[in-house]
N, C-alpha and C positions, 0 to 999 in steps of 0.2 A: 324767319323768326323775328326779323326786326319789326314787320307789320304787327305781329302779335304783341310784341313789347310796346309798341306805341299805342295800339288800341287798348291794351290793358291799363296802360298808364293814364290813358284819357278817361277810361271807365272809373278808375280810382278818383281822379279829379272831380268828374261829374257827380258821383255818389257823395262825395264830400261836400260839394257846392250846392246840390239840388236835391229836392225830394222827389226820387224816382220810385214809382210804385209797381211798374210793369216792365216786362221784356220789351213790350211793343213801344212804350215811351222811351226807353233807353235806346233801343234801335233807332227811333225816330230822330232823337236828338244827335246820335252819332252820325246818322245820314246827313243831317243839315250841317255837320262839320266836316263832311267828305269822307267819312269812314263807313264803308259798306260792310255790313256783317249779316251773316245768316242766323237764323233762330238758333240752330244747333251750336254754331260757333259761339254766339253770345252766351248761351246756357253753360258750355264748356268754360269759358272765361270766368263767368260768374262763380262756377264751381272752384276753379283753380285760384281765384282771388279770395275764396272763402267768404263770399258775400251771403248774407242771410236777410230775410224779410222780417222785419220787426214791426209790432203794432205801435201806432202813434197815439198820443194822449187825445188828439182831437178826432180820432177815428181813422180807419184805413191803415194801411201798412206802407212801409218805406225800405228800400234795399239799403243795407249798410255794411260797411267793411268791418273786420275784427279790429278791435282797439289797437292792437300792436302793429297792424299792417301786414302781419304774417299771413301768407298764403297757405292754402291747403297743401300745396307742394312743399312748403317750408315745414309743415307739420309732419308730413310723411317721411320727409329727410331726417328730421329730429328722431322720429320714432325708429327708423331704421338704424341710424347711427348708435342711438343708445342701446337698442336691442341687440345689435351686432358687436359692439365694442366696449360697452360699460363693464367695468370690473366691479366698482364700489362707488358710492357717493355717500359722504358723511358730513355732517355739520360740525363746524368748529367755530363757536361764537357766531359772528355775523358772516362767516365765510362758508362756502360749501366746497369741499375738496372732492374732486371727481377723478377717479382712476380709470384709465382705459387700457386696452391692450396696447402694447408697445407700437408707437408709430401713428396711433390713431387720435391723440389728444387734440391736434390742430383741427381735424374734420369734425369732431364731435363739438369742439369750442365754436367753430363757425356755425354749426347747425344751431346751437344755443343762442349765439348772437343773432341770428337771423329771426329767431322766433320772437325775440324782443320781450321777454318776460319783465314786467314792470318791476319786480323786486331786485332784478340784477342791475347793479350800477356799473359793473365792468367785469372783464375776464381776462385771464392769462393762461396760456397753454404751453406746456413743454412737450416732451416726447410721450409721455404717458400719464400726465397729471395736469389737471386744469383747477385753478382757484377762481370761484365765482364770488365776488365781493357784492354783498347786499346791504340794504339800509339798516337792517337790524337783525338781531338773533331770531325774532319771530319770522322775519322775511326769508332768512336762511332756511329755517324749518319748512316754510311753505315751498321753496324751490326744491329741497330734498324730497318732499311729498310729491312734488310735480314730476320729478324724475323717476320716482318709484312707480307712479301711476302711468307714465309713458311705457314703462318696462313690464307693466302688469303685475307689479309687486305691491299693490296697495294692501295696507293692513286692515 
């Protein structure tokens, strides 16, 4: 597991620092740094990191990471936690109050923290309740909508 973590951390750094547009180029850069990786492993790493190819203004494409740094795995964990344990989420001014099944607030809160929503400034979790502090009332509304969307309850 350690090699995977080191490799993925290096991939994150490379994609942040350099314009990488192909698997081959990324594999070559990693090789020069002493990290050997197969095509299939590299593809899996890029999927897990949530890497996407985006068009560049000057033409061509570039691999990029999600803005929050959340990985595909983080998104799956959040989906599972919310779908399995969420009881209710409601806005209270610039706060979102999330109620979970008893004993699950900590794990749901951790999943929310890891996803790194820009609107969330901080979280506090108890036994079955989480308080999400946001920048504004509208940001709290956006977070409430995101939670509903993850749970498949979009209006």
